[in-house]
N, C-alpha and C positions, 0 to 999 in steps of 0.2 A: 489411495482411498482409505479413510479411517475405518477401523473396525467398530462394531456396535459398542457403545459405552465409552469410546474415546472422545476427547473434547473436540468440538467443532464450533465455528461461529462464536468466537469470544467466550469460550468456556462452556457452551451448551453441548451436551452429549449428542452424538449422531442420532441415537434413538429418540431423544427429546426433540431434536431438530426435525426429524421426519414426522413425528407426531404433530408438532405445532404446524408444520408446513401443510400437512393433510387437513388439519382442522381449519386452517385459514381458507383453504380452497373450498371446503364444505360450506363455510360461513358465507363466502362470496357467492357461491351457487345459490344458497338459500335467499340471499338478498336479491339476486337477479330474478329468481323465480317468483318472488313475492312482489316484484315491481319497485323495490326500494331504490334500485339503481337500474340503469339501462345497459345495453350491450357495450356501448362505448365507454362506460364507466368501469367495466369489469377489471381491466388491467390496472387502472388507477387505484381502485379500491384494494386489489390484491397487494399491490406494491406498498400501499399505506400500511396494511397489516404486517407485511414483512418487515418494514422499517420499525414498526412499534415493537415487534418481538426480536429485533436484531438479527434477522435472517438475511443472508446475502442473496438467496435464490429460493424459489419454491420447491417443495418436495414433489417427486414424480410418483408414478403409480396410479392405478385406477381409483376412482372415487366410489364409495359404496352406493348401491341403489337405494335411495331413500326419498321420501316426500315428507319433509318436516313441517309441522304446524307451528313450531316455535323454535327460536334459536337456542333455547336453554340447553338442549342436549349437546350442542357444540360449544356453547359459551362456558359451561361449567368445567370441562377438561381444559379449555384455554385458560381459564382463571387459575386452575390448579398449576398449570405450566408457568403462568406469570408469577405465581407465588414461589415456585421452585427457583425461578430465575432471579428472584429479588425485585421484580417489578411491582409487586404488591407488598408493602411493609406489613409485618405482623399477621397477615392473612386473616384479618377480621372481616366480619360481614360488611362493615362500612367501607373498608379499603377495597374489598372485592367489588362492591357496588360502584365505587368511584372508577375503577378500572373497566368494569363492565360497560358503563356509559361511554367511556373513552373508546372502547372497541367499536361499539355500535354507532357512535358518532361518525366514524369513518365510512359507514355504509349508508348514510342518510343523504337525501337530497338537501340542497341548501334551502334556508328558510324561504327565499324568494321563489325558488322552484316549487316548493311545497304549496305556497299560496297560489301560484299560477296554475298548478295542476288542479287544485281545489276549485278555482274559478272556472276553469274549462269544463270540469265535470259537472259543476252546478248548472252552467249554461246549456250543456248538452243533455244531461239526464235528470237534473233537478237536485235540490239541496239534500234530499234523503240519500241519494246515491253518493253524493260527495261526502257526507258525514260517515257513511258506511266505509268508504275508502280511507278516510282520514283516521277513523277509529282503528281499522285494521293495521294501518301504518304504525300507530302508537303501540299496538300489541306486538307486531313483528319486530319492531326496534327494541323491544324489551323495556320501553319506557313504562308501559303498563305491565306490571309483573304478574301475569296470570298464574304463574306457578305458585306464587305466594297467596294470591287472592283466592285461589281454589281451595285453600286450607281453611278459610274462614268458616266458622259455624253459621248455619242459617236455618231458621224454621219460622213457621207461621203460628200465631196464637190468636184464637177466637176470643172476642169480647163483645159486650153489648154495643160497642161502637164500631164493630167490624173487626176484620183480621189485622193484627199488628204483625210487622216483620221484625224479626229478632236476628241480629248478627253478633258474633263474637269476633272482634277484629284481630286477625293474626297476620295481616299483610304488612304491618310495620314491625320488622324484627326488633327484638329487644337488644339493647346495647350490651356488648361483651364487656366484662369487667376491665379488660385492657383498654377498651375504647373510652370508658368512663374515666379511667386514670389519665389517659392521654388528654382528654378534653380539660381535665382539671389542671394539667401541667402547661397548657397553652397560655401564651401571653394574654392578659385580661383586656388588652386594648381591643375594642370591638371593631371588626372589619366592616366598613360601611358599604361594601359592594359585593353583590347586589344588596340593596337596602332591606329586602325581605324576600321570602320564597315566591312571591307573586309578581315581582317586578319583571318587566319585559327583558331586562338585561340578563336574566337567567338563561336565555337561549344560548347554548353552546358553552356555558360556564363549566370549568373543569371541576369545580367543587373543592371541598376541604373537609376535614373531620367533622366540623359542626355545620356543614352546609352541603346538601346533596349535589352530585354532578348532574349536569343537564346538557351534555353534548348531544344526546338523542331526543331532546325536547324540540318540538316545533309548535309555533303558535300562528294563528291566522288573524289578519287584520279585520276589524269590524267597526262599523260606525253606528253609534247609538246617540241619538239626540244631537247629531252633528259633531260628536266628540270621538277621539281615537280610543278604541277599546280593542281587546284581543281575545280570541277564543282558543282554548286548549282543553285537553282532557286531564283529569286527575290521575296520578299514577296509582292511586289506591282503589279507584272505582267501587265505591260502596254500593252502587246500584248501576243499572245498565247505562252505558255511555255517559257516566258521571263527568260533567264538564265544569270548567272554571272560565268565567268571563271576567277579565281583569281590565282595569282602567290603565291607559297608557302612562298616566302620571301616578307617582307614588303619593296619593292623598288619602286621608282617613275615610273610613266608611261613614256615611251619613244617610239616614232615611229622610228624604225630602220629597216634595211633590215631583221634582224632576226624575226621581227614582222610578216612579210608575211609568213615565214616558219611556225611559230606557228599557224597562221590562217589556212593554208592548212593542217597541221597535225590534227587540230581539225575537219575539214570537212571530212578528211579521216576516222576519228573515229566516227563522228556523221554526216553521209552524208545527213540526212534529216533536218539538221539545217543550218541556216546561222550563221556567226559570224562576229563581227566587233569591232572596237575600237574607242573610242573618240579620238580626237586630243590631243596632249600633251602640248599645250601652253594655257596660260590664255586667256580668252575671247572666243576663239573658241573651248576650251576643255570642258570636262564634269565637274561634281561637285566634283569628287574625283580624284585628280592628283597625290596623294602621294602613291598610291598602284597600281602597274601594274595589269590591268585586262581588260577583254573583255566582251561584251554582245552578247548573242546568243539566238536562239529560233527557233520555228517552225511557221514562219509567213512570208507571202509574202507581202512586203511593196510596196507602190506606186512606189518608185524609181526603184525597181527590175522590175516592169511591164513596165517601160518607155523604149521606143525603142532607137536604135542607127541608125540614118539615113544613115550613111556611115561607113563601116569598111575598114581598111587597115592593111596590115602586117607591122610589125616593120622592119625597114631597115636592122638591124643587126641580128634579130631573126625572121626569116620568119615563124616559127611555132606559133608565137604570133600575134593575131589580136587585134587591138585597135580601139576605136571610141568614140566620144563624145555622152553622153546620153542626150536625149531630156528632160532636167530637169532644173529648175531654178538655182540650184547650179552647180558648175563647176566640172563635173564628167567624168573621163576617165575610160571607161570599157575595161578590158583586158580579152581575152579568149584564152585558149590553153589546149590541152591534154598533152603537154610537161611541166611537173611541173618545171623542172630545168630552162628551157628557160623563163617561166613565172616569176619565182623568179628573174632572172637576169634583165628582163625588169622592173619589179616593183621596184627593188632596184635602177636601173638607174633613173627612173622617180622621186623617192623620193630624190635622191642625186641632180638631176638637179633642182627640184623644191625648195629644201632648199636654193640653191644659186641663184635663178632666180629673176631678177628685170625687170620691164617694166614700166617706168614712165608714158607712155601714158595710162596705165591701172591702175594706182595708186598702182602698185605692187612694193614694195621694200623688198628685202630679209632681210636686216639688218638695224638697227639704231645704229650706233657704233658697239658694240659687242652683241647687243640684237637681237636675231633671230625673224623673223615674219612668215616665211612660214613653213607649216606642212601639213600633210595629215590625213584625216579620212578614214581608209581602211575598206572594207567589203568583205568577201569571201563567196562563196557558190559553189555548184556543179550545173552547168547548164544542160539543157536537152542534152542528149547524153553523159553525163559523163565528159564533159570538166570542167576544173577549171575556175571559173569566179571571177575576182577581180574588184571591183569598188574603184577607187582612187579619193577621193573628195578633191580638192585643197582648202586649207584654208590659210588665211592671217589675222593676228591679229593687224594690224596697227590701230592707232587712229589718229585723227586730231582735230583741233579746232572746225570744224563743226560737227564732230562725235566723241566726247570724249569717248563714250562707244565702239567704233569700227567702222571703215570704212565699213567692211564687216560683220556687226552685225545688228540686227534690229534697224532701225533708230528711233529717239525719238518719231515720230508721231505714232509709233506702240507699244510703251511701255505700253500703257494702256491695251493692250491685252497680249503682250509677250515681256518681257525685259530680261529674263534669257538667259544664253548661249544656242546656238543652237548646241546641242550635237548629238550623233550618231542617236538617235531615230528620232529626228526632221529632221535631214539631209535626212533620208530615207522617209520622207513624213508623219510621224505620229506626230501631234501636241500634246504635253503634256502641257495643259494650266492650270494655277493655279486655285485651288479650289474656290478662292474668286469670280471667274467669275460666278459661279452657281447662287449666290444671285444677283449679279450685272446684269446679263443678264435677270433674272426674273424681276428685277425692270425696266429695259429698255422696256421689253415686255409689261409691264403694261402701260407705257407711249404710246407705239405705238398702243395699243388696246383701249386707252381711259379709261382704268380702273382707272388710276391715271392721274391727270391733268398735262400737260406739261407746265412748266414755266421756260423758258431758264435762267433767272437771278437766280432763286432758284437752279436749277440743277448745274449751274456753280459756285455757291458760295463755298468758302472754308469750308470744313467740311461736305459738302453734300456727301452721300455715292456713288453718281454717278459722282462726280465732274471731276474725271480723264477722264470720257467718254464724257464730255460736247460737245466738237466739233463734235465728232462722232455721238452723239445723234441728234444734230442739222441737220447733213447731212442725217441721217436716217429719221427724221421727214419730211425734205424737199422732200425726195424721196418717202416716203410711207404714210405720213400723220399720224393722231392719231386716226384712226377709223378702224384699221384692226381687223379682227376676231382673237381671241387668237391663233389659229393654224397658221394663216398667219403671225402673228407677230413673232411667234417662228421660222417659216421657214425663214422669212426675216433675222432674227438675225443669224441663223445658216449660211446662205449664206454669210452674211457680215463678220462674224468671219472667215469663210473659205477664203474669199478674203484677209483678213488681214494676215492670215498665209501664203498664197501664196506670199504676198508682203514681209513677213519676210524672206522666202527662197530666194527671188530675191535679197534682201539686202545682204544676207549672201553669195551670189554667187560672186566669184572673177571676172570672165569674164561674162559680161552680155549677154543677149539673143538678142542683136542687131548686126548689121553688124560690128561695131567696136569691140564688145566683141568677136564675132566669129573669127575675124581676129587676135585678141590678143591671144585667145586660140590656134589658129593655129600656131602662132609664137612660143609659148612654146612647142607645140608638135613637131614642126620641130627641135627645139633645143634639144629635147630628142629622136630624131631618127625616128620620124614618118613622112611619106610622107604627103603632103597637103590633100590627099583624106580622112584623118581622120576627117576633119572638115565638 
């Protein structure tokens, strides 16, 4: 028998072997208790983990008494051990995540078993119970990294248009400098498999430095408009049960009349979820335009809570009511219990908006043969069982004054938000870059006097807060530099919320003034609505 510290199992010390052996047993017990595997799978899963770590036999001894809510407490020391054993090169976050998915993939049901279990639960207890189970599986498998997501900043910000939700996204870890260097050194020939992060072929994929591992990903088949689609959860869950509905084929996103049919098919199947799509044009679209997909989930966004001051029936489809939502972006809300009539009106609004121009409102449908108008659509079931469609009018024109987009956050807001305003932001949830976490903390220290405020120094090139220099000067003028730390944090949260509200106003095509309301009314009249919709 080897003494502690002596080599065993291919160079592994006995102490490390015992530690890894105990950790694998704890992880298998966690998977069994959480229903990821069944009793007949226990030995199979344990042996797969032993093989992964190069162990010839399991470790003995008693297991600790514990009821884990997450596998992270066991996974992290297992990943440390894998790094010690050379199973994780460089021990970077990316490499650890690749091995993490590899470990958890050994404890997952097969995709067909997952889909079958979801179907059985839907039939027996309903789709809400089935999504509850599937969401928990995604958390238990560490596909949804709740340990990281819990670090995101979150607060509510009151405005005249309702409370906005503000998040600072820390769930996507920043790249280690070693990882950046590695990515630069990789061959420049693009790997074409999977074609993108949304392709169905990601299920079970081992990943690589520039593409995440997906051994612990499971997707569910779904039929929308007679086509093959799939349902999965987002690993970053920006909101409750944040879901991705992806097309089986790798085809570009397009907002077409058939899009509305697919959305309503989804809410028929998942009546407790909303579903929406990013727009399909650059600047106003999302980050992935090359694969048709939607986002869904069980969350009530600020825009859904926003009211409609006046409703009117559509002139040609009296079963459909429409009205402008009290919201900084330009949103037409449609409601009807008549699905076919609703689809006809939505299709007409889309077609009319695609070709609509109004020079007085800076709206041009085309520049030559380049289109500018599109829609961000959202569907849900309203109280009483009516279908509800929110059609957010978008235009991606640029100008000399606004080269990033006339209806895009203007340059004075880029220090807070420069990225595209996609579906989630449209609905009133700000997903702000992780860099703001440290930057806001630095500004708070200036407002509380913990750090001395020197305008010239803050504005100097290379200063970590230089991009915020003008904003900081305005904050200091308004609040001084002697706030209590809690007051400084509250003032900053309010100021960031005001910035996001301004972002949404910039992105609105028809503004919330008399001229904007009149312009919105002109479009609605052109699309068959009476003036009462304004």
